[in-house]
GUGUSE-150400 format. One line per 8 residues: number of its first residue (from 1); their letters; for each residue x, y, z negated of C-alpha. Coordinates in pm, 1 decimal, always signed. Each point is the difference from the previous one (the first is absolute). Last residue first. Layout:
GUGUSE-150400
NUM	A	X,Y,Z  ...
This chain:
GUGUSE-150400
711	KYTEFAEK	-3619.1,-6269.2,-3174.1  +313.9,-34.8,+331.8  +220.0,+277.5,-69.5  -74.3,-5.3,-341.8  +101.2,-344.7,-50.6  +272.5,+13.3,+254.6  +181.5,+269.6,-234.4  -23.8,-157.9,-335.1
703	LRALHAYV	+151.2,-374.4,+166.4  +277.8,+244.9,+231.3  +102.3,+164.6,-359.4  +45.7,-320.5,-154.7  +256.7,-145.2,+255.5  +315.1,-81.2,-203.8  -251.9,-270.8,-212.3  -114.8,-109.6,+256.8
695	YSSSMRDQ	+311.3,-73.9,+205.9  +126.0,-205.2,-331.1  -373.0,-140.6,-78.1  +97.0,-198.1,+394.8  -163.7,+11.4,+286.2  +264.9,+190.6,+217.7  +110.3,-250.3,+231.5  -193.7,+105.4,+384.8
687	NLFTSDLD	-303.4,-12.0,-302.0  +76.3,-358.8,-111.9  -278.2,-220.2,+122.7  -37.2,+90.2,+438.3  +330.5,+173.2,+100.9  +242.1,-145.5,-338.7  -137.1,-341.9,+47.4  -59.5,-34.3,+391.8
679	ISSKLIAA	-304.6,+35.4,+239.8  +127.2,+240.5,+283.2  +246.7,-320.6,+32.0  +418.9,+157.8,+89.7  +185.7,-297.8,+99.2  +360.7,+75.9,-153.5  +312.5,+183.5,+214.7  +332.9,+13.0,-78.8
671	SDFDLANH	+115.9,+50.9,+357.0  -243.1,+9.8,+267.4  -24.2,+337.1,+234.1  +385.5,+22.8,+10.9  +136.7,+258.4,+223.2  +395.8,+17.7,+93.1  +175.5,+259.7,-198.5  +401.6,-74.8,+42.3
663	SDGIRTSV	+303.7,-21.9,-174.8  -188.7,-125.2,-246.4  -19.9,+74.8,-429.3  -309.6,+153.4,+56.9  -313.0,-86.0,+195.7  -318.0,+236.9,+63.9  -330.2,-15.0,-171.1  -319.5,+240.7,+88.6
655	SHKWSKAG	-347.5,-46.9,-232.8  -367.5,-42.7,+9.7  -313.7,-117.6,-219.4  -313.0,+31.6,-26.8  -197.5,-25.1,-304.0  -364.0,-4.7,-167.2  -81.7,+1.8,+364.4  -323.4,+107.0,+159.3
647	KVQWNGAN	-385.3,-59.9,-83.0  -251.3,-214.6,+80.5  -259.0,-219.5,-192.2  -293.3,-242.4,-32.4  -294.4,-79.6,-152.6  +44.9,+227.2,-250.0  +336.7,+128.5,-31.7  +9.0,+336.7,-110.4
639	MDKRSTLP	+196.0,+257.1,+211.7  +381.5,+109.1,-48.5  +57.6,+201.4,-317.9  +402.4,+114.6,+95.5  -58.1,-22.6,+294.6  +193.0,-201.4,+272.0  +314.7,+27.8,+215.9  +289.8,-80.9,-344.5
631	ISFSIGVK	+291.6,+119.9,+61.8  +323.0,-180.3,-14.4  +348.8,+81.4,+102.6  +340.3,-147.3,+106.5  +353.8,+52.7,-48.1  +240.1,-267.2,+146.3  +375.7,-140.3,-63.5  +117.0,-345.2,+191.8
623	EINTDSYS	+264.2,-227.0,-2.3  -4.6,-320.8,+227.8  -49.6,-354.3,-47.9  -175.2,+20.1,-373.2  +97.6,+374.2,-158.9  -301.6,+275.4,-23.4  +57.0,+313.3,-160.3  -371.7,+186.6,-99.0
615	LAVNADGF	-103.9,+381.4,-54.9  -363.5,+12.0,-53.6  -305.6,+306.4,+34.5  -348.1,-16.3,-145.4  -338.8,+70.5,+10.2  -327.2,-35.5,-283.7  +131.7,+254.7,-211.7  +406.4,+15.4,+81.9
607	WFKTEVKY	+151.1,-261.7,-51.7  +327.1,-29.1,+51.1  +207.9,-379.1,+102.0  +327.4,-127.9,-27.6  +90.0,-311.1,+205.0  +236.3,-251.2,-15.6  +40.0,-315.7,+229.4  +189.8,-329.5,-17.8
599	GSDENWFQ	+123.8,-237.0,+265.2  -75.8,-330.4,+229.0  -148.6,+64.3,+391.1  -269.7,-275.9,+27.8  -179.2,+217.9,+240.5  -291.0,+43.8,-307.0  +252.5,+82.8,-266.4  +244.9,-272.7,-230.0
591	GGSIHFSV	+61.8,+129.7,-295.7  +8.8,+298.6,-188.1  -188.2,+301.1,-164.5  +42.8,+340.3,-201.1  -234.6,+258.0,-57.2  +26.7,+333.2,-231.0  -317.3,+180.5,-64.6  -53.1,+345.8,-4.4
583	DKEAWLYR	-247.3,+245.6,-182.9  +144.6,+182.0,-231.5  -173.1,-157.5,-338.2  -106.0,-328.6,+214.1  +366.5,-118.4,+29.3  -64.4,-307.6,+106.7  +256.7,-276.0,+69.8  -51.7,-230.9,+208.9
575	YSYISYDR	+111.0,-332.2,+60.9  +56.3,-268.2,+361.7  +11.2,-314.3,+107.0  -30.8,-80.3,+381.2  -56.2,-368.0,+174.7  -71.6,-53.1,+346.1  -87.6,-270.4,+227.2  +19.6,-99.6,+387.9
567	KDTNYDKY	-97.8,-218.4,+229.9  +82.1,+42.6,+352.2  -34.8,-305.7,+244.0  -342.3,-159.0,-60.8  -154.3,+242.2,+252.8  -300.3,+149.6,+79.0  -147.9,+142.5,-375.6  +421.8,+74.2,-118.1
559	EFYGLQAK	-9.8,-147.0,-388.4  +32.6,+249.6,-240.5  +87.0,-105.8,-396.5  +36.5,+308.1,-245.9  +140.1,+31.9,-381.8  -0.3,+363.7,-171.3  +79.1,-19.1,-379.1  -33.4,+337.5,-178.2
551	LKHRGTPS	+137.9,+160.5,-374.3  -109.1,+334.6,-137.9  +101.3,+160.2,-215.2  -184.6,+347.3,-130.5  -302.7,-148.7,-34.8  -90.2,+90.3,-381.7  -83.6,-396.7,-39.7  +286.8,-115.8,+247.9
543	QWVTENTI	-148.1,-14.2,+308.3  +87.6,-390.8,+210.5  -108.4,-55.8,+253.7  -38.4,-258.5,+267.4  -48.1,-84.0,+381.2  -141.1,-283.3,+212.1  +13.1,+20.0,+423.1  -109.1,-216.9,+216.5
535	GTFDFYDQ	+46.1,-98.6,+399.2  -121.3,+45.1,+362.2  +234.9,+176.4,+214.8  -75.1,+199.9,+337.7  +318.2,+186.8,+66.6  +135.1,+311.7,-295.7  -336.6,+202.3,-130.2  -185.0,-358.3,+123.1
527	FLGIQTQN	-123.7,-130.9,-348.7  -230.2,-286.2,-21.2  -121.8,-136.7,-266.9  +60.8,-74.6,-414.3  +71.6,+275.0,-252.7  +24.2,-99.7,-370.9  -13.2,+236.9,-284.6  +193.5,-14.3,-376.6
519	YINFPLAF	-36.0,+223.2,-286.1  +166.2,-2.0,-304.6  -60.2,+218.2,-287.4  +26.9,-194.4,-254.6  -239.1,-267.5,+72.6  -123.2,-83.1,+348.8  -202.7,+256.4,+224.6  -12.6,-232.1,+348.3
511	TQYAVARK	-97.6,+144.0,+325.0  -127.9,-201.8,+339.0  +112.0,+103.3,+364.5  -158.6,-70.6,+349.9  +159.6,+106.0,+236.5  -29.3,+171.6,+370.2  +285.4,+183.7,+131.6  +127.5,+246.5,+319.9
503	IGTEQRSN	-363.2,-103.2,+234.7  +22.2,+178.5,+320.7  +142.6,+351.0,+180.0  +437.6,+2.6,-48.8  +180.5,+229.8,-163.2  +326.5,+19.3,+208.1  +294.1,-175.6,-157.6  +77.8,-227.9,+239.2
495	QFIKGQEF	-35.2,+241.2,+320.1  +279.1,+213.1,-135.6  +168.3,+6.1,+275.3  -214.7,+32.4,+267.5  -187.1,-320.7,+206.8  -358.7,+154.3,-167.4  -0.6,+330.4,-178.3  +198.1,+124.3,-284.0
487	DESNDVNV	+262.3,+185.1,+126.5  -251.4,+224.9,+225.2  -130.0,+73.5,-328.5  -333.7,-207.9,-88.4  -349.1,+103.8,-78.6  -320.5,-180.9,-191.0  +106.5,-357.0,-62.2  -331.3,-131.8,-167.9
479	QGTVNIGA	+63.0,-193.2,-346.7  -150.8,-287.3,-201.4  +59.2,-130.5,-357.5  -228.7,-262.5,-149.2  -35.2,+5.7,-349.5  -234.0,-304.9,-201.6  -23.9,-34.4,-384.8  +92.1,-146.4,-300.8
471	GQWLPMHL	+55.3,+189.4,-388.8  -351.0,-119.2,-130.5  -174.6,-79.3,+350.8  -67.6,+98.2,+309.2  +155.4,+317.3,+83.4  -66.3,+140.7,+375.0  +330.9,+214.6,+111.8  -6.1,+170.8,+379.9
463	DAQLALSY	+267.7,+191.9,+107.4  +56.0,+173.8,+263.4  +272.5,+117.8,+161.1  +62.0,+273.8,+299.2  +323.3,-21.6,+217.7  +305.0,+215.3,+54.1  +305.1,-104.5,+170.6  +308.5,+253.3,-44.0
455	DYVGLETA	+286.2,+142.2,+169.8  +183.6,+275.5,-162.8  +307.5,+245.6,+56.0  +43.4,-184.7,+358.1  +155.5,-329.9,+193.7  +381.1,-8.7,-191.5  -222.0,-16.9,-317.6  -84.0,+283.0,-258.2
447	YTTALSPT	-310.4,-128.9,-178.6  -216.5,-273.6,+106.5  -353.5,-111.4,-104.8  -160.1,-274.8,-38.1  -419.9,+111.9,-151.7  -311.3,-114.9,-102.7  -230.0,+244.8,-57.5  -232.1,-46.5,-343.4
439	FSLRPVFY	-416.3,-117.6,-0.7  -202.0,-158.4,-255.2  -235.5,-279.1,-30.9  -234.8,-116.0,-291.5  -211.8,-266.0,+46.0  -191.8,-66.3,-345.7  -106.9,-437.0,-28.8  +200.6,+85.9,-382.0
431	PSNSSENG	-27.4,+358.6,-214.3  -296.0,-19.6,-214.2  -171.8,+293.7,-15.3  -124.6,-94.1,-309.1  +81.4,-216.8,-294.1  -306.5,-216.9,-144.1  -228.9,+40.7,-247.8  -36.5,+375.6,-27.5
423	AWKIGPSN	+179.9,+201.4,-258.7  +185.4,-234.7,-237.2  -22.5,+4.6,-360.6  +273.1,-253.2,-137.5  -81.9,-127.1,-292.8  +279.6,-293.8,+13.5  +311.5,+100.5,+145.5  +62.7,-161.6,+373.2
415	QNGFENSI	+243.4,+214.5,+195.9  +272.6,-82.7,-285.2  +277.0,+234.3,+57.9  +125.5,+131.2,+327.6  +345.1,-87.4,+79.8  +173.9,+317.8,+230.8  +27.4,+202.1,-255.5  -59.0,+383.3,-126.7
407	MLDPTINE	-131.7,+133.9,-403.0  -93.8,+339.6,+50.4  +53.3,+272.9,-279.3  -88.7,+350.7,+283.4  +301.4,+210.9,+18.3  -210.4,+399.7,-38.6  -92.8,+166.1,+302.7  -271.8,+177.1,-220.9
399	NIFRRYND	-374.3,-141.4,+200.1  +133.8,-278.0,+137.7  +263.9,-96.3,-267.5  -242.0,+39.4,-269.7  -301.4,-240.4,+137.6  +268.9,-234.3,+28.2  +39.0,-18.5,-381.8  -322.5,+104.5,-93.5
391	LRGKIQLQ	-80.2,-356.5,+238.8  +235.3,-222.9,-150.9  +293.3,-209.6,+222.3  +11.0,-339.3,+180.5  +127.2,-26.2,+322.7  +3.9,-283.3,+209.3  +160.1,-93.0,+352.8  +55.7,-158.8,+269.6
383	PIDQKSLR	-152.4,-371.5,-40.6  -153.9,-198.7,+301.6  -347.7,+14.0,+40.9  +16.1,+87.2,+328.7  +179.3,+283.3,-78.4  -60.6,+69.4,-399.9  +36.0,+363.2,-250.1  -83.4,-66.9,-333.1
375	VVFENDNN	-123.5,+266.5,-222.9  -52.6,-32.1,-315.3  -167.3,+230.8,-298.8  +31.7,+73.8,-348.4  -299.0,+243.1,-100.1  -46.0,+371.3,-142.6  -301.3,+99.8,+176.7  -154.9,+304.2,+18.4
367	TFHETIRG	+37.0,-18.8,+404.1  -31.1,-321.6,+77.5  -67.3,-3.9,+412.1  +230.2,+278.6,+72.3  +266.8,-120.0,-247.3  -51.5,-302.0,+208.4  +30.0,+174.2,+338.7  +323.9,+140.0,-65.5
359	LVLGLADI	+129.5,-362.8,-45.9  -133.7,-99.0,+351.9  +97.4,+241.0,+207.9  +388.9,-16.7,-171.5  -23.0,-369.2,+82.5  -20.9,+42.0,+347.8  +221.3,+274.9,+51.6  +245.3,-186.0,-180.6
351	ENRNFVSN	-42.8,-306.0,+307.8  +222.7,+230.0,+283.2  -96.3,+51.3,+341.4  -316.5,-241.9,+4.4  -256.5,+183.8,-198.7  -243.5,-132.5,+100.0  +15.8,-378.9,-17.5  +24.1,-38.2,-388.6
343	EFEVIILQ	-134.7,-263.0,-190.7  -115.1,+15.7,-384.9  -73.7,-68.8,-312.7  -88.5,+221.4,-287.3  -76.8,-85.3,-339.8  -81.3,+248.1,-285.4  +60.5,-155.1,-356.4  -317.7,+90.8,-261.0
335	SNSIGVRI	+122.1,-300.5,-193.0  -288.8,-207.2,+87.1  +124.4,+44.1,+336.9  -100.2,+251.1,+313.2  +36.6,-24.3,+319.6  +57.5,+84.6,+417.2  +102.7,-280.8,+218.9  +67.8,+138.5,+379.4
327	NEFGDNVL	+102.9,-238.9,+293.2  +34.5,+360.7,+203.9  +68.9,+327.6,-34.6  -138.3,+226.0,+281.0  -31.4,+262.4,-233.7  -406.1,-2.5,-14.1  +41.0,-318.0,-148.1  +190.6,+153.3,-267.5
319	ANKLGHIQ	-264.9,+214.3,-108.3  -260.1,-293.2,+32.6  +230.9,-220.1,-274.4  +67.5,+349.8,-183.2  -349.4,+79.2,-35.9  -142.7,-425.3,-92.8  +276.8,+35.5,-246.9  -156.6,+386.1,-162.9
311	QNANSDTK	-272.3,-107.9,+36.1  +88.4,-425.2,-231.7  +186.0,+281.3,-232.2  -296.5,+228.9,-90.2  -271.6,-258.2,-91.1  +257.1,-259.8,-162.1  +35.2,+363.9,-226.6  -319.0,+60.3,-35.7
303	TNEVITSN	-110.6,-375.9,-149.9  +298.0,+35.5,-189.3  -154.8,+319.4,-145.9  -270.8,-193.4,-37.5  +67.7,-286.7,-206.5  +226.8,+212.8,-213.3  -336.6,+231.9,-86.7  -112.4,-374.0,-94.3
295	TELKKNSK	+216.0,-97.2,-252.6  +68.4,+342.0,-116.3  -405.4,+7.8,-117.9  +27.8,-366.4,-134.0  +332.8,+112.6,-211.2  -220.7,+266.8,-131.7  -322.1,-215.6,-111.5  +249.6,-311.3,-140.0
287	YKSEPQPT	+143.4,+373.1,-228.6  -298.7,+133.8,-72.8  -162.5,-408.9,-143.1  +348.0,-9.9,-238.5  +0.9,+308.1,-115.9  +271.9,+207.9,+42.9  +241.4,+73.9,-309.6  +85.6,+337.7,-155.6
279	INSQQTVK	+396.7,+107.7,+62.5  +79.0,+174.9,-346.8  +245.9,-259.3,-57.2  +34.4,-89.3,-409.2  +85.0,-330.4,+113.5  +331.3,+124.9,+186.6  +81.8,+65.1,+363.1  +360.6,+43.9,+38.8
271	AIKTPKEV	+124.0,+287.7,+233.7  +251.5,-99.7,+232.3  +275.8,+270.8,+34.1  +109.2,+57.7,+290.4  +309.1,-51.5,+176.2  +109.7,+352.9,+227.2  -19.0,-56.0,+382.1  +345.2,+53.7,+171.3
263	PKLTVPAP	-107.3,+161.6,+309.3  -73.8,-119.1,+363.1  +232.3,+89.2,+203.8  -131.1,+133.6,+375.1  +126.9,-54.9,+310.3  -75.9,+144.5,+286.0  -79.6,-229.0,+336.2  +270.4,+82.6,+317.5
255	RVPTYNTR	-144.8,+236.0,+268.4  -74.0,-126.8,+279.1  +172.3,+161.2,+291.5  -209.0,+185.0,+282.3  -74.7,-167.2,+291.7  +209.9,+76.5,+331.6  +380.3,-138.6,-94.0  -164.4,-380.5,-84.3
247	AEDSLPMS	-29.9,+15.4,+402.0  -360.1,-31.2,+99.1  -1.5,+222.2,+314.2  +320.8,-178.1,+194.2  +319.1,-0.5,+167.9  -10.4,+439.8,-90.7  +23.2,+174.5,+308.8  +305.4,+176.9,+221.7
239	VNIGWYVN	-12.3,+47.8,+362.5  +338.1,+234.2,+160.4  +83.0,+106.0,+350.9  +380.1,+68.3,+54.1  +183.1,+219.3,+273.6  +295.4,+95.1,+163.4  +149.5,+317.2,+165.1  +408.1,+107.5,+57.3
231	DDALKTNS	+4.6,-240.9,+304.4  +248.6,-237.1,+142.0  +129.9,-52.8,-369.2  +358.3,-115.7,-72.0  +136.8,+328.4,-37.0  -138.2,+67.3,-251.6  -100.1,+416.8,-92.2  -390.4,-111.2,-53.9
223	YLRSNFSV	-245.4,+270.8,+11.7  -399.8,-72.6,-3.0  -33.6,-393.3,-217.6  -380.5,-15.6,-14.2  -231.0,-158.4,-273.6  -385.9,+6.6,+46.5  -171.4,-135.7,-300.6  -311.9,-191.5,-60.2
215	TALDYLWE	-137.8,-138.1,-315.0  -348.2,-159.2,-14.3  -327.5,-158.1,-139.7  -100.6,+281.9,-187.8  -189.6,+188.1,+199.6  +255.7,+111.1,+242.6  +61.5,+361.0,-182.1  -10.8,-142.8,-324.8
207	KPLTVRAG	+318.7,-273.4,+155.2  +195.6,+312.2,+79.2  +149.7,+69.8,+296.2  +350.9,+52.4,+73.2  +249.6,+199.1,+167.0  +361.0,-92.6,-24.3  +239.6,+246.9,+167.8  +379.2,-6.7,+149.1
199	VNFAEADH	+301.4,+35.7,-45.0  +337.0,-290.3,+44.9  +371.5,+48.7,-96.0  +192.9,-302.3,+125.8  +219.8,-257.9,-76.3  -9.3,-73.2,-394.2  -412.3,+66.9,+20.2  +30.6,+355.7,-1.3
191	EALVALWT	-371.7,+110.2,-135.0  -264.9,+284.4,+63.4  -403.6,-31.2,-45.9  -260.2,+256.3,+15.9  -303.9,-175.4,-184.0  -320.8,+198.6,+83.3  -330.8,-167.9,-141.2  -5.1,+54.1,-320.4
183	FPQYEIGA	+183.5,+364.6,-2.0  +354.3,+118.9,+31.9  +117.9,-369.7,-62.3  +408.3,-0.3,+126.4  +164.3,-312.5,+2.0  +373.8,+26.7,+0.6  +257.3,-299.4,+99.1  +328.9,-137.2,-131.0
175	FIGDLQGT	+256.3,-300.4,+186.9  +278.4,-96.8,-120.9  +169.4,-306.4,+219.6  -154.9,-219.7,+274.6  -351.4,+78.8,-30.1  +41.4,+102.0,+390.7  +309.5,-54.3,+132.7  -156.6,-82.7,+348.3
167	LTDSAGVG	+194.4,-293.7,+60.2  -147.9,-224.6,-299.7  +143.0,-139.7,-172.9  -116.6,+143.3,-362.9  +105.6,+69.8,-339.0  -213.5,+324.1,-198.3  +64.6,+280.0,-230.8  -296.7,+228.4,-172.2
159	ASFRFDWW	-153.7,+348.4,-39.1  -372.4,+77.4,+13.5  -118.4,+379.0,-90.5  -338.0,+48.2,-45.1  -122.3,+335.3,+62.6  -429.7,+143.0,-122.9  +168.8,+103.1,-381.0  +287.8,-285.0,-77.4
151	QKSAVAYF	-19.4,-322.9,+61.7  +260.8,-236.0,+30.4  +184.7,-248.0,+187.9  +261.2,-270.5,-54.7  +77.0,-227.5,+279.5  +173.9,-356.3,+37.9  +70.6,-184.6,+278.8  +87.6,-270.4,+239.6
143	AEYNNAAG	-12.4,-53.3,+420.0  -146.0,-240.2,+253.6  -73.4,+137.8,+318.1  +106.1,-288.4,+271.1  -34.5,-264.0,-236.8  -51.0,-278.3,+186.5  -131.8,-332.2,-187.4  -177.7,+121.0,-258.5
135	GVDKAGVA	+53.9,+57.9,-289.2  -6.6,+422.8,-86.8  -72.7,+250.4,+263.7  +22.6,+297.4,-270.4  +79.6,-63.3,-378.4  -133.4,+259.1,-293.8  +118.3,+113.9,-323.6  -213.7,+277.1,-137.1
127	ISVWDKPI	+82.5,+249.3,-249.2  -236.3,+297.8,-136.4  +150.3,+283.2,-250.0  -97.3,+178.1,-331.1  -388.9,+91.3,-77.9  -83.4,-360.5,+172.4  +189.9,-136.7,-342.1  +219.9,-292.7,+170.5
119	FPIQYKAN	-136.7,-370.3,-120.2  -54.1,-113.5,+331.2  +253.0,-10.4,+337.2  -175.5,+118.9,+223.9  +2.7,-386.3,+239.6  +21.0,+17.5,+408.6  -53.9,-305.4,+241.1  -3.4,+25.7,+397.1
111	FSLDRIQG	-28.6,-296.2,+259.5  +85.3,+6.6,+353.2  -136.3,-157.8,+316.1  +137.2,+144.9,+298.5  -42.4,+35.9,+451.5  +287.5,+121.9,+137.2  +56.5,+130.5,+390.4  +355.0,-1.3,+167.0
103	KSDYSFLN	-129.2,-214.2,+305.5  -383.6,+23.0,+24.6  +28.9,-25.2,+363.2  +184.1,-326.6,+24.6  -268.6,-201.9,-193.6  +42.9,-171.5,-302.2  -123.8,+313.9,-214.4  -384.8,-26.1,+129.4
95	DHMSSSTI	-139.1,+386.8,+29.1  -261.2,-3.0,-249.6  -31.5,+288.9,-206.1  +386.2,+158.7,+92.3  +342.7,+80.3,-188.7  -128.4,-175.2,-331.6  -4.7,+39.3,-390.9  -242.7,-210.0,-234.6
87	RGTVELGD	+18.8,+89.9,-332.8  -130.9,-166.3,-339.4  +70.3,+200.0,-288.8  -8.7,-60.3,-439.2  -19.2,+223.4,-246.4  +12.5,-42.1,-357.3  +7.7,+255.8,-260.2  -345.9,-98.7,-204.7
79	FLGASFTF	-28.4,-330.1,+279.5  -72.8,-128.7,+296.7  +33.1,+362.2,+167.0  -135.8,-82.7,+327.1  +143.6,+108.7,+291.5  -39.4,-98.4,+422.2  +207.9,+175.2,+237.1  -15.9,-13.0,+421.4
71	NHGDTYKG	+310.8,+237.3,+200.3  -36.2,+4.8,+401.5  +237.7,+128.4,+207.8  +135.3,+371.0,+100.3  +402.9,+3.2,-82.6  +242.3,+55.0,-269.9  +328.2,-177.2,+63.0  +315.1,-257.9,-133.4
63	RIELQNSY	-184.9,-265.0,+202.3  -342.9,+14.9,-125.2  -182.5,+243.8,-207.7  -373.0,+59.7,+142.4  -213.5,+304.2,-82.1  -342.1,-14.9,+92.3  -169.2,-62.5,-367.6  -275.4,-249.5,-149.0
55	GIDVIGKD	-123.6,-6.3,-338.3  -254.8,-219.7,-195.1  +12.1,+58.8,-368.9  -118.9,-203.1,-321.8  -58.1,+93.9,-320.8  -77.9,-229.1,-272.3  +285.1,+140.7,-245.5  +102.5,+342.2,+139.0
47	MVEASPIH	+266.7,-3.9,+228.7  +352.0,+100.1,-155.6  +182.1,+360.9,-70.5  +410.4,-59.6,+49.7  +8.3,+162.8,+340.2  +83.2,-190.8,+294.8  +208.7,+182.7,+293.5  -57.4,+6.8,+377.9
39	FLGTFGNY	-349.3,+160.6,+13.3  -88.4,+178.3,-280.3  -24.1,-296.2,-306.1  -265.6,-306.4,-83.2  +113.9,-322.3,+185.6  -56.0,-76.6,+334.3  +282.8,+43.6,+234.5  -120.0,+304.5,+130.0
31	AIGHTMTE	-94.8,+192.0,-295.1  -324.9,+1.7,-231.4  -181.8,+235.9,-221.9  +48.2,+122.0,-346.0  -294.9,+219.4,-130.6  +147.5,+250.1,-261.2  -105.6,+7.1,-379.5  -213.5,+354.7,-117.4
23	DALLPSSV	+195.3,+132.0,-369.8  +154.7,+302.5,+256.0  -160.3,+45.8,+353.2  +200.4,+328.8,-5.2  -147.3,+168.1,+340.7  +211.9,+56.2,+303.8  +203.2,+341.6,+145.4  +305.8,-130.9,-241.2
15	TLACVTAL	+10.2,-364.9,+122.2  -64.1,+155.1,+408.5  +282.8,+167.9,+2.6  +237.0,-251.6,-170.7  -153.9,-221.4,+278.2  +91.4,+282.2,+250.8  +386.2,+19.5,-142.4  +64.3,-324.2,+11.8
7	TTKKNIM	-163.8,-3.3,+320.9  +286.9,+258.2,+133.6  +240.0,-158.6,-171.5  +44.0,-300.8,+134.3  -26.0,+162.9,+370.4  +261.3,+161.9,-71.0  +240.6,-300.7,-102.6
């Protein structure tokens, strides 16, 4: 009790002697458990949307005691008020837990989630509910809690109640904590975690000190009155950063267009022309002379207009060629409609950047016009998106950031309207017979097994893609093994999942754009992701006119290349809903998967610019939950293609999953699996499932920013 009073008195003395941060929001840290909080207890704060945090701490909770060990956490703010965490807890890094010498050790993979209750005014109090170590086979740290927090000057007070069966008693009852932040880089922490009183500090290096790349924080528990710890002092380090620089929160929001009310016009009196009119009739000869002059003037004016338009469309086409676009056609019709048709091979992370640059280029080259325009984006002559608008209206969007009036659709209008004058007789920069080589890591991993915290097999994968004609091409994928952990070496336990050197896939494909927003693609060739198979796959997609709803059917039939004993097929049917305004998509798929396991899978993707984090649940021969992230591994604008092109991966995915509902947590590599190809409808032709009017309308600010960045 004396130690408690002494510590509390020290904290109070510090609060009196420090400056106040009356109007500033305090920073928040990550507790050893992986959620936002102090040391052991959560606060009602949550991570900002789009922020990820990677952490390590050396405090291990095992069999009712705290001892030295390893905690690895990966946390992410997925939605306004929602954060999730994956956590690995281990006594050692590489000890084999099946051996007698490792008896008594622990290695555990768990998931946490916390949600801040919305609609509560920020100046009142923040309230959150959460769960720790949910759903797994062995719930060593399971707890449920509710917590409220309130910031007052440079203090944050948190108090809550929890229920837990852990032997340490952590979060099993009433808990409370105080954070005191005298400076932006320093916070003093004191908490009671329902079992013991803990005091320490957190030091934060702001992002501004680290070239705006990340925020790094160090925390240490310096004192505890618990009887369950081998040592009073434990420490942790966390690195926080945005998942993507292209997240919508980084752009200036577009202002709504002002509503102008037309005044009610009073009816005007029409003057009657009588025979006593003062109008003197013109002589007929003079009238004919004036008419002839007007006709000649009109011809001269039209000639000038045609000459200017011809220069403008040629200048625009040359600019688009220099930008690296392909299959370019620029024309103007008799009604002065500007038509731009092109394909994008340089902004591979997101087609919306290409659209933004092209639309901006039109306003650059038609500076004093108010023509209507239509822009058509295709891929290998497969229609993707069409945008219609007016120049003055879009120019106002560029200059004043006011929402433009655009008509967006996936189907093209009449492309062969009469009276169109094209810049040049043919399209420029053909996309066909141009080899395109992309590189990406190929990684097989295990986490928190009895053999180690992390095992891996790493390969460098190369994809060679060559378009041949409309919607068709060939794709060859090969890889070279780079490195393996010991358990992935030949003759070891994970050798069957090792990334081997050789050809992975070699396919030819044909894609069709059908009426009513239907796309179809067939692939035939060699599939060696899982042993040596030859096969054929077919994928059919329908999108609603706005792109919010999507139906997809995936069918495949395969035969083992060397024997006739193994024939297999899969048939998966899925539905997707896109909540474009929040950058969230909901997916459900079901049927027979690659390993002949039948069932369904539910997934929610949270997009942050060109990266996403996904939560999934599948129920086939086993139940499984997982978290994955997908990030681009190439620059926002790749090299121009020319006669060849080398680039990185526009999307690289990595996932972690665990069984639920079982008494054991045996490894699973292949349940609810579908063969993936480097060329498919979603990634190649549908902008990673974001090729729709609803997506563009929700990301107008990026259209403007792309033009201003690359003009």
